[in-house]
C-alpha positions, -999 to +999 in steps of 0.1 A: +502+285-225+520+261-201+504+247-170+507+266-137+524+246-110+510+253-075+531+261-045+525+248-010+502+278-002+464+278-008+456+288-044+428+314-048+414+317-083+397+351-089+376+363-118+348+389-123+324+403-149+335+439-148+368+431-166+404+428-155+408+466-156+381+471-129+392+484-095+371+457-076+391+427-089+425+442-079+411+452-045+399+417-037+432+403-048+450+426-023+425+417+005+431+380-001+468+379-007+476+371+029+456+339+026+475+323-003+487+326-039+465+345-063+456+336-099+434+362-117+418+350-149+393+377-160+376+391-191+394+417-211+363+440-210+330+442-190+307+411-193+280+422-169+247+403-172+263+373-188+250+348-161+265+314-169+271+322-206+299+303-224+316+311-257+308+285-284+311+304-317+345+319-316+380+310-302+393+322-269+427+337-263+447+344-231+474+369-224+495+373-192+492+409-180+511+407-147+533+382-130+552+383-097+558+361-067+526+345-057+505+365-082+496+360-118+470+379-138+457+368-172+431+383-194+409+366-220+382+375-245+357+351-228+330+353-203+334+348-165+324+311-168+349+308-197+375+321-172+368+293-148+367+267-175+400+279-191+417+279-156+406+243-148+412+228-183+442+247-196+461+266-169+461+246-137+477+212-129+456+210-097+424+224-085+423+257-067+414+258-030+389+287-035+372+305-063+363+342-058+343+364-082+342+402-078+343+425-061+314+434-084+307+471-090+270+469-081+247+447-061+239+411-069+212+407-042+177+393-048+169+380-082+199+397-097+218+366-088+201+349-118+215+374-144+249+381-128+281+372-146+298+375-112+276+348-098+277+327-130+314+321-123+306+312-087+280+287-098+305+272-121+329+267-092+301+251-071+294+227-100+330+217-099+328+211-061+352+239-054+343+263-025+332+295-043+322+330-032+308+360-050+315+395-036+295+426-046+293+462-035+262+483-039+280+510-059+285+510-097+311+538-097+345+529-113+363+543-082+340+529-056+354+526-020+359+489-013+381+494+018+354+489+045+346+455+029+382+443+031+383+428+066+350+410+060+361+396+027+393+383+041+376+367+071+348+351+050+373+337+026+395+324+055+366+306+071+355+290+038+391+279+032+391+263+067+356+248+067+346+243+031+311+245+017+285+217+011+283+202-024+266+224-051+265+253-026+282+287-028+280+321-011+266+353-025+280+382-004+268+418-009+280+449+009+261+481+014+278+512+002+287+526+036+319+531+056+302+520+088+292+484+084+271+471+113+281+435+110+269+404+091+235+389+085+230+354+071+201+360+047+176+345+023+171+359-012+147+387-014+115+379-034+108+404-061+113+412-098+127+439-121+101+461-138+101+490-164+133+474-178+136+491-211+136+528-220+129+541-255+154+566-269+154+582-303+188+577-319+198+593-351+162+593-363+156+557-352+126+557-328+130+519-321+161+523-299+160+509-263+184+510-234+182+486-204+172+503-171+146+491-146+134+493-110+134+465-085+100+458-071+105+443-036+076+419-027+092+412+007+103+446+020+095+440+057+111+406+060+142+411+081+156+378+070+162+388+034+193+403+018+177+436+007+166+443+043+202+436+055+217+459+029+192+487+034+201+486+071+238+487+068+247+450+072+268+427+051+244+402+035+256+366+031+232+344+012+240+307+009+230+297-026+226+264-044+229+255-080+205+225-076+174+240-093+151+210-084+117+220-069+117+192-044+084+203-029+066+197-062+079+162-069+052+142-050+024+164-064+037+159-100+038+121-094+001+123-083-008+140-116 
């Protein structure tokens, strides 16, 4: 596949973990089209929960599924992070101005950011020092209503294009599933964990058959600074997130050991 030559407009690279057929990725492309040219490189099927997984044991393929002025959509059999790597190493002759992942069908607030394929692609963008944003809606339905989020998505992206983001830092943006958004809260990540994550089903006589489920146990429910509180109360939750996993507060103590 030949290199894509950029125009004079900003280039926005979009991917997701729900697959190129998902409503969310087409909606976000429509919301962001006024800001620049759009390149979609997305998985050919859902890759939820892939985090920062990359494909190392099989070849990747790409196929153009739609092309028009200022818009190109490509599908691949890879993961969301593969989509970013393919774009940077194979498709583009210059770096994109912005990487966007989503809109995800389902929340990526709290510790879900660790498991999220949506955010895995965003982390990859941050590692490449490209301003990167993940957008998610608290609704898993295939035909979820993303329209209320549109003006916020466009304005957040516009500001990031204008101002940039610090090195190794990205934005995790989650929307409550409501038509009446109260505004934006800049948040910290909710402290908690998933519990009761596997349910046992009998399947064709096999009793050892399990399906992923789970409940989020919020250890910080009354903290109005966290993303779950913002979402529960009708606000857009923007959580600045870093890919630097160093526990700086423990360095001096470990030296003392």
